[in-house]
Structures are given as C-alpha cells and as structure tokens.
C-alpha positions in Angstrom: 91.2 67.4 125.0 87.8 67.0 126.6 86.6 63.4 126.5 84.2 61.3 128.4 85.8 59.0 131.0 86.7 55.6 129.8 85.8 54.1 133.1 82.2 54.0 132.0 82.8 51.2 129.5 79.8 49.1 128.6 79.7 46.0 126.6 79.4 46.7 122.9 81.3 49.9 123.0 84.9 48.6 123.5 86.1 50.4 120.3 85.3 53.9 121.6 86.2 53.0 125.2 89.8 52.1 124.1 90.1 55.3 122.0 89.1 57.4 125.0 91.4 55.4 127.3 94.4 56.0 125.0 93.5 59.7 124.7 93.4 60.0 128.5 96.7 58.2 128.9 98.4 60.6 126.4 96.9 63.6 128.0 97.9 62.6 131.5 101.5 61.6 130.6 102.1 64.1 127.8 103.6 61.3 125.6 102.7 58.4 123.5 104.5 55.9 125.7 101.6 53.9 126.8 101.1 50.3 125.8 98.1 48.4 124.5 97.9 46.7 127.9 97.8 50.2 129.6 94.8 51.1 127.4 93.1 47.9 128.1 93.7 48.3 131.8 92.3 51.9 131.7 89.2 50.7 129.8 88.7 47.8 132.3 89.2 45.0 129.9 91.7 42.1 129.4 95.0 42.9 127.7 93.9 40.8 124.8 90.6 42.7 124.2 92.1 45.7 122.3 93.1 43.4 119.4 89.5 42.7 118.6 89.4 46.2 117.1 93.0 47.4 116.6 95.7 45.3 115.0 98.4 47.2 116.9 99.1 50.4 118.8 99.6 52.5 115.6 96.0 51.6 114.6 94.8 52.7 118.0 96.8 55.9 117.6 95.2 56.6 114.2 91.8 56.5 115.8 92.9 58.8 118.6 94.2 61.1 115.9 90.7 61.3 114.5 89.4 62.2 117.9 92.0 65.0 118.1 90.7 66.5 114.9 87.1 66.2 116.1 88.0 68.0 119.3 89.7 70.8 117.4 86.7 71.1 115.2 84.3 71.2 118.1 86.3 73.9 119.8 86.5 75.9 116.5 82.7 75.7 116.1 82.2 77.0 119.6 84.5 79.9 118.9 82.8 80.8 115.6 79.3 80.7 117.3 80.5 83.1 120.0 81.6 85.8 117.4 79.9 87.9 114.8 79.5 86.0 111.6 81.5 87.7 108.7 83.8 89.5 111.1 87.6 89.5 111.1 87.4 89.0 114.8 85.9 85.6 114.2 88.8 84.7 111.9 91.4 85.9 114.4 89.8 84.1 117.3 89.7 80.8 115.3 93.5 81.3 114.7 94.2 82.0 118.4 92.1 79.0 119.4 94.2 76.8 117.0 97.5 78.0 118.6 96.1 77.5 122.1 94.8 74.1 121.3 98.0 72.7 119.8 100.1 74.2 122.6 97.9 72.7 125.3 97.7 69.3 123.5 101.2 69.0 122.1 101.2 65.2 122.0 98.0 65.3 120.0 99.5 67.9 117.6 102.4 65.5 116.8 99.8 62.8 116.1 97.6 64.9 114.0 100.3 66.3 111.8 102.8 63.4 111.8 102.9 60.1 109.9 100.1 58.6 111.9 97.9 61.6 111.2 98.6 61.2 107.5 97.4 57.6 107.6 94.4 58.6 109.6 93.4 61.1 107.0 93.8 58.5 104.3 91.3 56.2 106.0 88.0 56.1 104.1 86.1 56.7 107.4 88.0 59.9 108.3 85.5 62.7 108.6 87.2 65.8 107.1 84.2 68.0 107.6 84.5 67.5 111.4 88.0 69.3 111.5 88.4 72.9 112.3 89.7 73.8 108.9 86.2 74.0 107.4 85.0 76.2 110.1 87.8 78.6 109.2 86.9 78.3 105.5 83.3 79.2 106.3 84.4 82.2 108.3 86.5 83.4 105.5 83.6 83.0 103.1 81.3 85.0 105.4 83.9 87.7 105.6 84.2 88.0 101.8 80.5 87.9 101.3 80.0 90.7 103.9 82.3 92.9 101.9 81.2 91.8 98.5 84.7 90.6 97.6 84.3 88.2 94.6 87.8 88.2 93.0 89.3 85.7 95.5 88.7 82.1 96.3 87.8 81.5 100.0 89.5 78.1 99.9 92.8 79.7 98.8 92.5 82.4 101.5 91.7 79.9 104.2 94.7 77.8 103.2 97.0 80.8 103.4 95.6 81.8 106.8 96.0 78.2 108.0 99.6 78.3 107.0 100.1 81.5 108.9 98.5 80.1 112.1 100.2 76.8 111.7 103.6 78.5 111.6 102.8 80.6 114.7 101.8 77.4 116.5 104.9 75.4 115.4 107.4 78.2 116.3 105.6 78.7 119.6 105.8 74.9 120.5 109.5 74.7 119.5 110.3 76.9 122.5 112.8 78.9 120.4 110.9 82.1 119.8 112.2 83.8 123.0 115.7 83.4 121.7 114.8 85.6 118.8 112.0 87.8 120.3 112.0 87.6 124.2 109.0 89.9 124.4 106.9 88.2 121.7 103.2 87.9 122.3 102.0 85.3 119.8 98.3 86.1 120.2 99.0 89.8 119.5 101.3 89.0 116.6 98.7 86.7 115.1 96.0 89.4 115.5 98.1 92.1 113.8 99.3 89.6 111.0 95.7 88.6 110.2 94.5 92.2 110.1 97.4 93.2 107.9 96.7 90.3 105.5 93.0 91.3 105.1 93.9 95.0 104.8 96.0 94.1 101.8 93.3 91.8 100.5 90.7 94.6 100.7 93.0 96.9 98.9 93.8 94.6 96.1 90.1 93.5 95.7 88.5 97.0 95.8 89.0 97.5 92.0 87.3 94.2 91.3 84.1 94.7 93.2 
C-alpha cells in the first residue's frame, strides 16, 4: 500500500499520522501484531497520544481498513484510466489488479474482509464510493452501453464479476491451488473466465436488443 511516511507528523494531524504509522507497521511485518505503543513510537508521539483519537487498537485498525479500501480504489481508478472505456480489457485488468493487490497486501485483505472490515463499513464516515467496486460497476456499465445491452443490470453483473475475482484471490492466497492445478496461471484463468462470462451474456442479450 502506497502511503506517505508517518515520520512527517505535524501537530494537528495526529489522527492521520497514527493511521499511516499502523499501515507501515503492518506492511513491514506482514502481520497485525503491532501495539498502540509501536504506532505511537513510529508517529513520534508519546504512548498515551493515540488514545486521544482511538479508544483501542481495534478502532485504529478500523481506520487502517478504510485506508486499505481507499488504496484499492485508487489503484482501480488508475487501471481504468489506462484502458479503453467500455472495453472488456478494462474489466479484466481491474480483476487482475484486485487479485494482485490482495496477494501483495495479504494482511490488509484480512482486515478489509474480516470482522474489523465489517465494522469499518458500518461506520457512518466510511466512504463506499472510494472503494474499487464502483470503478468496476462503472466499467461494466460502459461495456453494456457500448454494446447497447439493456436487458441486464450493471450492478448485478458487477457483483457476479466481483464474486469471480474474489474467489480467484482467495484460492490464490490460500496456497492450495498448486495441489489441484500445479500449472495454474491465475491471471490467464481470470482473463478466460471473464471473456467466457461476457460471451454468454452477449448471446443471451442479443434477442433483447
């Protein structure tokens, strides 16, 4: 996850400095085993300072989770802008980016989709529009519009594609895929699965155009 350094803490920005410090510690260690004191030390403040903004470590992790969703959203937006609007290649690239993101940032994946992530999403300040899902939904909408497909709902299609990509990500992260398919190429499998999905969608929808 690309974040600014926490060592540039300035008075008045302790909240964000601690979030960044925690994210750095997680990224460096690959685990959630840091303490509030570790985060305070990384941010350059006293061990009591974090409690001005976070009642406990879980509260800090909820804020880090929101940063994770924001980072995924930002990477998704970059991918979308680098591909042709309305193309299937854009949708495939977004899926491959999702798999790559969660593989590289496994501890953040656990945060984002575990209990802490659920609580973060339930927070009234959580910005759902910043997550990568809505980039995917927009890409699906552009694809459907480009082909004048009106009989399906872009949200429904986006959810199904998300489930497909999420499944590939989860099975890849488990480390068990080689036991069943030693030569599996997840990126290639995602590419072919997405193309097959849309080929079927085009066939079903052609009579409704």
